[in-house]
C-alpha positions as CSV (number, residue, x, y, z in Angstrom):
1,X,5.6,-6.5,0.3
2,X,7.8,-5.5,3.2
3,X,7.2,-7.3,6.5
4,X,8.7,-6.7,10.0
5,X,12.0,-8.4,10.5
6,X,11.3,-8.8,14.2
7,X,7.6,-8.1,15.0
8,X,6.8,-7.5,18.7
9,X,5.0,-10.4,20.3
10,X,1.2,-10.0,20.4
11,X,-1.4,-12.0,22.2
12,X,-3.2,-12.1,18.9
13,X,-6.3,-14.2,18.3
14,X,-6.4,-16.6,15.4
15,X,-8.0,-15.0,12.4
16,X,-6.9,-11.4,13.3
17,X,-3.2,-11.5,12.5
18,X,-0.7,-12.6,10.0
19,X,2.8,-11.7,8.9
20,X,1.4,-9.1,6.6
21,X,-1.0,-7.5,9.2
22,X,1.3,-7.6,12.2
23,X,2.7,-4.2,13.4
24,X,6.1,-3.2,12.2
25,X,8.6,-3.1,15.1
26,X,10.2,0.3,15.5
27,X,13.7,-1.1,14.7
28,X,12.4,-2.5,11.4
29,X,11.1,0.9,10.1
30,X,13.4,2.3,7.5
31,X,11.5,4.8,5.3
32,X,12.8,8.4,5.5
33,X,11.7,11.7,4.0
34,X,13.2,10.8,0.6
35,X,11.4,7.5,0.4
36,X,8.0,9.1,0.8
37,X,8.8,11.9,-1.7
38,X,10.0,9.3,-4.2
39,X,6.9,7.2,-3.6
40,X,4.6,10.0,-4.5
41,X,6.7,11.1,-7.5
42,X,6.6,7.5,-8.7
43,X,2.9,7.0,-8.2
44,X,1.9,10.5,-9.5
45,X,3.9,10.1,-12.8
46,X,1.4,7.8,-14.4
47,X,-0.9,7.9,-17.4
48,X,-4.1,8.4,-15.4
49,X,-2.6,11.6,-13.9
50,X,-1.9,12.9,-17.4
51,X,-5.4,11.9,-18.5
52,X,-6.9,13.6,-15.4
53,X,-5.5,17.0,-16.5
54,X,-6.4,16.4,-20.1
55,X,-9.9,15.6,-19.3
56,X,-10.4,19.0,-17.7
57,X,-9.3,20.6,-20.9
58,X,-11.7,18.4,-22.8
59,X,-14.4,19.5,-20.4
60,X,-13.9,23.1,-21.2
61,X,-11.3,24.6,-18.8
62,X,-8.3,26.6,-20.0
63,X,-4.8,25.6,-18.9
64,X,-4.6,27.6,-15.7
65,X,-8.1,26.7,-14.5
66,X,-7.3,23.0,-15.0
67,X,-3.9,23.3,-13.2
68,X,-5.4,25.2,-10.3
69,X,-8.2,22.7,-9.9
70,X,-5.7,19.8,-9.7
71,X,-3.5,21.7,-7.2
72,X,-6.4,22.5,-5.0
73,X,-7.8,19.0,-5.1
74,X,-4.4,17.5,-4.2
75,X,-3.8,20.0,-1.4
76,X,-7.2,19.2,0.1
77,X,-6.7,15.4,0.0
78,X,-3.2,15.8,1.5
79,X,-4.8,16.8,4.8
80,X,-6.5,13.4,5.6
81,X,-3.5,11.7,4.0
82,X,-1.2,13.2,6.6
83,X,-3.6,12.7,9.4
84,X,-4.2,9.0,8.7
85,X,-0.5,8.6,8.0
86,X,0.3,9.6,11.6
87,X,-1.4,6.6,13.0
88,X,0.5,4.2,10.7
89,X,3.8,5.9,11.6
90,X,3.1,5.8,15.3
91,X,1.9,2.3,15.7
92,X,3.3,0.5,12.6
93,X,-0.1,-0.9,11.7
94,X,-1.8,-1.2,8.2
95,X,-5.1,0.4,7.2
96,X,-7.4,-2.5,7.8
97,X,-6.0,-2.9,11.4
98,X,-6.4,0.8,12.1
99,X,-10.0,0.6,10.9
100,X,-10.7,-1.9,13.7
101,X,-10.5,0.9,16.2
102,X,-13.6,2.6,14.8
103,X,-15.5,-0.2,13.0
104,X,-14.6,-3.2,15.3
105,X,-12.2,-6.1,14.8
106,X,-14.7,-7.7,12.4
107,X,-16.5,-4.6,11.2
108,X,-13.2,-3.3,9.8
109,X,-13.8,-5.6,6.9
110,X,-16.6,-3.3,5.6
111,X,-14.3,-0.2,4.9
112,X,-11.4,-2.5,3.9
113,X,-13.5,-4.3,1.3
114,X,-15.0,-1.1,0.0
115,X,-11.4,0.3,-0.4
116,X,-10.3,-3.0,-2.0
117,X,-13.0,-3.0,-4.6
118,X,-12.1,0.5,-5.7
119,X,-8.5,-0.6,-5.9
120,X,-9.7,-3.4,-8.2
121,X,-11.2,-0.8,-10.4
122,X,-7.9,1.1,-10.6
123,X,-6.1,-2.1,-11.2
124,X,-8.4,-2.7,-14.2
125,X,-7.9,0.8,-15.5
126,X,-4.1,0.6,-15.3
127,X,-4.1,-2.8,-16.9
128,X,-6.3,-1.6,-19.7
129,X,-3.9,1.3,-20.4
130,X,-0.9,-1.0,-20.4
131,X,-2.7,-3.5,-22.7
132,X,-3.9,-0.8,-25.1
133,X,-0.3,0.5,-25.3
134,X,0.8,-2.9,-26.4
135,X,-2.0,-3.0,-28.9
136,X,-0.9,0.4,-30.4
137,X,2.6,-1.1,-30.8
138,X,1.5,-4.5,-32.2
139,X,-1.0,-3.1,-34.7
140,X,1.9,-1.3,-36.4
141,X,3.6,-4.5,-37.2
142,X,0.5,-6.7,-37.5
143,X,-2.2,-4.5,-39.2
144,X,-4.6,-7.4,-39.3
145,X,-5.0,-7.1,-35.5
146,X,-7.2,-4.1,-36.1
147,X,-9.6,-6.0,-38.3
148,X,-10.2,-9.1,-36.3
149,X,-13.9,-10.1,-36.2
150,X,-15.8,-9.1,-33.2
151,X,-16.3,-11.8,-30.5
152,X,-17.8,-9.7,-27.7
153,X,-21.3,-8.3,-27.5
154,X,-21.7,-4.8,-29.0
155,X,-22.8,-3.5,-25.5
156,X,-19.3,-4.4,-24.2
157,X,-17.7,-1.8,-26.6
158,X,-14.6,-4.0,-26.7
159,X,-12.8,-4.7,-30.0
160,X,-11.0,-8.1,-30.4
161,X,-7.5,-6.8,-31.0
162,X,-7.3,-4.6,-27.9
163,X,-9.0,-7.3,-25.8
164,X,-6.2,-9.8,-26.7
165,X,-3.4,-7.4,-25.6
166,X,-5.4,-6.5,-22.5
167,X,-5.6,-10.1,-21.5
168,X,-1.9,-10.7,-22.2
169,X,-0.9,-7.7,-20.1
170,X,-3.3,-8.9,-17.3
171,X,-1.5,-12.2,-17.3
172,X,1.8,-10.5,-17.0
173,X,0.5,-8.6,-14.0
174,X,-0.7,-11.8,-12.4
175,X,2.7,-13.4,-13.1
176,X,4.4,-10.6,-11.2
177,X,2.0,-11.1,-8.3
178,X,3.0,-14.8,-8.4
179,X,6.7,-13.9,-8.2
180,X,6.1,-11.4,-5.3
181,X,6.3,-7.7,-5.0
182,X,10.1,-7.6,-4.6
183,X,10.3,-8.6,-8.3
184,X,9.0,-5.1,-9.3
185,X,11.9,-3.2,-7.7
186,X,13.9,-2.9,-10.9
187,X,10.9,-1.8,-12.9
188,X,10.1,0.9,-10.3
189,X,13.7,2.2,-10.7
190,X,13.3,2.2,-14.4
191,X,10.1,4.2,-14.1
192,X,11.6,6.7,-11.7
193,X,14.2,7.6,-14.3
194,X,12.3,7.1,-17.5
195,X,9.0,8.8,-17.0
196,X,10.4,12.2,-16.0
197,X,12.6,12.1,-19.1
198,X,9.7,10.9,-21.3
199,X,7.4,13.7,-19.9
200,X,10.0,16.4,-20.7
201,X,10.4,14.9,-24.2
202,X,6.7,15.0,-24.7
203,X,6.6,18.6,-23.4
204,X,9.4,19.6,-25.9
205,X,7.5,18.0,-28.7
206,X,4.2,19.8,-27.8
207,X,6.0,23.2,-27.6
208,X,7.9,22.6,-30.9
209,X,5.1,21.2,-33.0
210,X,2.6,23.6,-31.5
211,X,4.7,26.6,-32.5
212,X,5.6,27.5,-28.9
213,X,3.6,27.9,-25.7
214,X,1.8,31.0,-27.0
215,X,-0.9,29.3,-29.2
216,X,-1.3,26.6,-26.6
217,X,-1.8,28.7,-23.5
218,X,-3.8,31.3,-25.3
219,X,-6.7,28.9,-25.8
220,X,-9.7,30.3,-23.9
221,X,-12.1,28.3,-21.7
222,X,-15.2,27.0,-23.5
223,X,-17.7,28.0,-20.8
224,X,-20.2,30.6,-21.9
225,X,-20.9,31.9,-18.4
226,X,-19.4,31.9,-14.9
227,X,-22.3,29.7,-13.8
228,X,-21.3,27.1,-16.4
229,X,-17.7,27.2,-15.1
230,X,-18.7,26.7,-11.5
231,X,-21.1,23.9,-12.4
232,X,-18.1,22.1,-13.9
233,X,-15.5,23.2,-11.4
234,X,-17.0,21.8,-8.2
235,X,-17.6,18.2,-9.3
236,X,-14.2,18.4,-11.0
237,X,-12.6,19.4,-7.7
238,X,-14.4,16.6,-6.0
239,X,-12.9,14.3,-8.7
240,X,-9.4,15.6,-8.0
241,X,-9.9,14.8,-4.3
242,X,-11.3,11.4,-5.2
243,X,-8.3,10.6,-7.3
244,X,-6.1,10.0,-4.2
245,X,-9.0,9.5,-1.7
246,X,-8.1,5.8,-1.9
247,X,-4.5,6.4,-0.7
248,X,-5.8,8.9,1.9
249,X,-7.4,5.9,3.7
250,X,-4.7,3.2,3.2
251,X,-1.7,5.4,3.6
252,X,-0.9,3.6,6.9
253,X,0.1,0.7,4.6
254,X,3.1,2.8,3.7
255,X,3.7,5.1,6.7
256,X,4.0,2.1,9.0
257,X,7.6,1.9,7.8
258,X,8.4,5.5,8.7
259,X,11.5,6.2,10.8
260,X,9.7,9.2,12.3
261,X,6.5,11.3,11.9
262,X,8.5,14.1,10.3
263,X,9.7,11.7,7.6
264,X,6.2,10.8,6.4
265,X,4.8,14.3,6.9
266,X,7.5,16.2,5.1
267,X,8.0,13.6,2.4
268,X,4.3,13.4,1.5
269,X,3.8,17.2,1.6
270,X,6.8,17.7,-0.8
271,X,6.0,14.8,-3.0
272,X,2.2,14.7,-3.7
273,X,1.0,18.2,-4.7
274,X,4.1,19.2,-6.6
275,X,4.5,16.0,-8.6
276,X,0.8,15.9,-9.5
277,X,0.7,19.5,-10.5
278,X,3.9,19.4,-12.6
279,X,3.0,16.2,-14.5
280,X,-0.5,17.5,-14.9
281,X,1.0,20.6,-16.5
282,X,2.6,18.4,-19.1
283,X,-0.7,16.8,-19.8
284,X,-2.4,20.2,-20.1
285,X,0.2,21.6,-22.5
286,X,0.3,18.5,-24.6
287,X,-3.5,18.1,-24.8
288,X,-3.8,21.8,-25.7
289,X,-1.1,21.3,-28.4
290,X,-3.0,18.5,-30.0
291,X,-5.9,20.9,-30.7
292,X,-3.4,23.3,-32.4
293,X,-1.7,20.4,-34.3
294,X,-4.5,18.0,-35.2
295,X,-7.6,20.3,-34.9
296,X,-9.0,18.3,-32.0
297,X,-8.0,17.6,-28.4
298,X,-6.5,14.1,-27.8
299,X,-6.6,13.5,-24.1
300,X,-5.2,9.9,-24.2
301,X,-1.4,9.9,-24.5
302,X,-1.4,6.3,-25.8
303,X,-3.7,7.3,-28.7
304,X,-1.5,10.4,-29.3
305,X,1.7,8.4,-29.5
306,X,0.0,6.1,-32.0
307,X,-0.2,9.1,-34.4
308,X,3.6,9.4,-34.6
309,X,5.1,8.5,-38.0
310,X,8.0,6.3,-36.8
311,X,7.1,2.7,-36.1
312,X,10.2,2.3,-34.0
313,X,9.4,5.5,-31.9
314,X,5.8,4.3,-31.3
315,X,7.0,0.8,-30.3
316,X,9.6,2.1,-27.9
317,X,7.0,4.6,-26.4
318,X,4.4,1.9,-26.0
319,X,6.7,-0.6,-24.4
320,X,7.8,2.0,-21.9
321,X,4.2,2.9,-21.1
322,X,3.4,-0.8,-20.6
323,X,6.4,-1.3,-18.3
324,X,5.8,1.9,-16.3
325,X,2.1,0.9,-15.9
326,X,3.1,-2.5,-14.7
327,X,5.3,-1.0,-12.0
328,X,2.6,1.4,-10.9
329,X,-0.1,-1.2,-10.9
330,X,1.8,-3.5,-8.5
331,X,2.9,-0.8,-6.2
332,X,-0.3,1.2,-6.0
333,X,-3.1,-1.2,-6.8
334,X,-2.0,-4.6,-5.4
335,X,-0.4,-3.8,-2.0
336,X,-3.5,-2.3,-0.5
337,X,-6.3,-4.6,-1.7
338,X,-4.1,-7.6,-1.0
339,X,-3.9,-6.5,2.6
340,X,-7.6,-5.7,2.7
341,X,-8.6,-9.1,1.4
342,X,-6.2,-10.8,3.7
343,X,-7.8,-9.0,6.6
344,X,-11.1,-10.9,5.9
345,X,-9.4,-14.3,6.6
346,X,-5.7,-13.9,7.5
347,X,-5.3,-17.6,8.0
348,X,-6.6,-18.5,4.5
349,X,-6.0,-15.5,2.3
350,X,-2.3,-14.7,1.7
351,X,-0.9,-11.6,0.0
352,X,-0.6,-13.4,-3.3
353,X,-4.2,-14.7,-3.1
354,X,-5.4,-11.2,-2.4
355,X,-3.5,-10.1,-5.5
356,X,-5.2,-12.8,-7.6
357,X,-8.6,-11.7,-6.3
358,X,-7.8,-8.1,-7.2
359,X,-6.9,-9.2,-10.7
360,X,-10.1,-11.1,-11.4
361,X,-12.3,-8.3,-10.1
362,X,-10.3,-5.8,-12.1
363,X,-11.4,-7.7,-15.3
364,X,-15.0,-7.8,-14.3
365,X,-15.3,-4.1,-13.8
366,X,-15.0,-3.3,-17.5
367,X,-12.2,-0.7,-17.1
368,X,-12.2,0.3,-20.8
369,X,-15.7,1.8,-20.2
370,X,-14.6,3.8,-17.1
371,X,-12.1,5.8,-19.1
372,X,-13.8,5.9,-22.5
373,X,-14.6,9.6,-22.1
374,X,-13.8,12.4,-19.7
375,X,-17.3,12.6,-18.2
376,X,-17.3,9.0,-17.3
377,X,-13.8,9.2,-15.9
378,X,-14.4,12.2,-13.6
379,X,-18.1,12.3,-12.9
380,X,-18.9,8.5,-12.7
381,X,-15.7,6.9,-11.5
382,X,-13.7,9.5,-9.5
383,X,-16.7,11.4,-8.0
384,X,-18.7,8.2,-7.6
385,X,-16.3,6.3,-5.4
386,X,-15.3,9.4,-3.5
387,X,-18.8,9.3,-2.1
388,X,-17.9,5.9,-0.5
389,X,-14.4,6.8,0.7
390,X,-15.3,10.2,2.2
391,X,-17.5,8.7,4.9
392,X,-14.9,6.1,5.9
393,X,-12.3,8.9,6.2
394,X,-14.6,11.0,8.3
395,X,-15.3,8.2,10.7
396,X,-11.7,7.1,11.1
397,X,-10.4,10.6,11.7
398,X,-13.1,11.5,14.1
399,X,-12.5,8.3,16.1
400,X,-8.7,8.5,16.2
401,X,-8.3,12.2,16.9
402,X,-11.5,13.5,18.6
403,X,-12.5,10.4,20.6
404,X,-9.3,8.5,21.3
405,X,-6.9,11.5,21.3
406,X,-4.4,9.4,19.2
407,X,-4.3,6.6,21.8
408,X,-4.6,3.0,20.7
409,X,-4.0,-0.3,22.4
410,X,-2.1,-2.3,19.7
411,X,-2.6,-5.7,21.3
412,X,-6.4,-5.3,21.6
413,X,-6.6,-4.5,17.8
414,X,-5.7,-8.2,17.4
415,X,-8.1,-9.6,20.0
416,X,-11.8,-10.6,19.8
417,X,-12.4,-9.7,23.4
418,X,-10.6,-6.3,23.7
419,X,-12.1,-2.8,23.7
420,X,-12.5,-2.9,19.9
421,X,-14.8,-5.9,20.0
422,X,-17.9,-3.7,20.4
423,X,-20.8,-6.0,19.7
424,X,-19.6,-9.4,18.2
425,X,-16.8,-7.5,16.6
426,X,-18.9,-4.8,14.9
427,X,-19.3,-1.2,15.9
428,X,-22.9,-0.7,14.7
429,X,-22.6,3.0,15.3
430,X,-19.8,3.3,12.8
431,X,-21.7,1.2,10.3
432,X,-24.8,3.4,10.7
433,X,-22.7,6.6,10.3
434,X,-21.2,5.1,7.1
435,X,-24.6,4.3,5.6
436,X,-26.0,7.8,6.6
437,X,-23.0,9.5,5.0
438,X,-23.3,7.5,1.7
439,X,-27.1,7.9,1.3
440,X,-27.2,11.6,0.3
441,X,-24.9,10.9,-2.7
442,X,-26.9,7.9,-4.0
443,X,-29.5,9.8,-6.1
444,X,-26.9,11.9,-7.8
445,X,-24.8,8.8,-8.6
446,X,-27.8,7.0,-10.0
447,X,-28.5,10.0,-12.2
448,X,-24.9,10.2,-13.3
449,X,-24.9,6.6,-14.6
450,X,-28.3,7.0,-16.2
451,X,-30.4,4.8,-13.9
452,X,-32.5,7.8,-12.8
453,X,-33.7,10.8,-14.7
454,X,-31.9,13.8,-13.2
455,X,-35.1,15.8,-13.6
456,X,-36.9,13.4,-11.3
457,X,-34.6,14.1,-8.4
458,X,-35.0,17.1,-6.1
459,X,-32.4,19.7,-7.4
460,X,-30.8,20.3,-4.0
461,X,-30.3,16.5,-3.5
462,X,-28.9,16.0,-7.0
463,X,-26.5,18.9,-6.4
464,X,-25.0,17.2,-3.4
465,X,-23.3,14.6,-5.7
466,X,-21.0,17.4,-7.0
467,X,-19.5,17.4,-3.5
468,X,-19.7,13.7,-2.8
469,X,-16.5,13.3,-0.9
470,X,-17.0,16.4,1.2
471,X,-20.6,15.5,2.0
472,X,-19.8,12.0,3.0
473,X,-16.8,13.0,5.0
474,X,-18.5,15.6,7.2
475,X,-21.9,13.9,7.5
476,X,-20.5,10.5,8.6
477,X,-17.8,12.1,10.8
478,X,-20.5,14.2,12.6
479,X,-23.0,11.4,12.9
480,X,-20.3,9.1,14.3
481,X,-19.4,11.6,17.0
482,X,-23.1,12.0,18.0
483,X,-23.7,8.3,18.1
484,X,-20.5,7.6,20.1
485,X,-21.1,10.5,22.6
486,X,-22.4,8.1,25.2
487,X,-19.7,5.4,24.6
488,X,-17.3,5.0,27.5
489,X,-13.8,5.9,26.4
490,X,-10.8,4.7,28.4
491,X,-7.5,5.6,26.6
492,X,-5.1,2.6,26.6
493,X,-1.3,2.4,26.6
494,X,0.1,3.4,23.3
495,X,2.0,0.1,22.6
496,X,4.5,0.1,19.8
497,X,5.1,3.6,18.5
498,X,7.6,6.0,17.1
499,X,7.7,9.6,18.3
């Protein structure tokens, strides 16, 4: 975790600031355009991105429909990404501190913890992928690993062999957290070079084994009508937005290091949509090729690699997947929740402690079930949590741009008695707007996870869930503006900022 080498002095109250949460001084900001493009290339080239594209094929789309859905989703989420990123670049503050402007210095813990819990889910998913990759390698050399007696309840759907490697990989992640984020630098460099090469090699294999691109790209969509396509497209598009809706909130955690606004704007615009679309294309082609080669679509690349004949090739591939996943997990799924948990009690929860909390919760979320099938991955996980993050994004952007006109008082973000104190540190208007924005999506979510019968829900209300992020974003943002209409606004000096 990077920290300011010379943070500007603040009249910060105890409990609201720490070395990790303090603003980055302008002189200490060193990230340029290339850094942000590289950041997105590194984070986009991951197994969940591949699985995202593949799951659309499994759901019935043809290759260009899947690719277009992914491109549109990432272009849409880029907008709040860039808008929230401007605040981080201007003031050098992380996401939980920026949230204090709209939710209050204490109330900011609500969106921060919601964001942190979702990061814990992603941490669990990435850890499961890395652990399963190790299992695919180990079982080649120790076949008995596949026949170990079951020790977990059947309802857990967790075999003993994969559980062992999952726990071992989890312990490795926690060891890296103990060493500190700087220890992951070499792995990130390895990933930046290895994964593009591996992706091209996988693409070459798919084209060669699948007898060229013709048979692969000629596969038609499986929808029997246009109505069936649109019924799948809209929740899928919401899922694509939800994929990076997490980072669209906490992107200030990264843009606070920007040397200029242009650096983060151009770097992100170049890095996110292109890298996601290109790597997704690899996933689409390879998944389509598996149908040509094996007679069924295999949307999990770890399972696919396990079908290769060479033990050595499988072992090398699985080790590379595990190391790459480790690097992504620390960079994308530890930095943010560690800051968010630290924001709850900066004097007691350090960055490392926040990382340990993330790891434990990532275990308890049963990540192997979240990605067990495409419908669960998209409609339960991605769409479900987008219904929580959309409202937060709507409130924060409405507050920063429409009410405050991009003007914040940095010192008062760290004070219990400043303009962001509201009522005992909570802006109840923001909390109310958040709840109101979440509520319309609750019935659809409960139906998606099987708690409610979809037939028992009014059709119009159930349909809102397909647009969960959009509904929450605009409803909460609009309600927040209405509730704050009578609130006195006095723009304060900008404080630390970069032009």
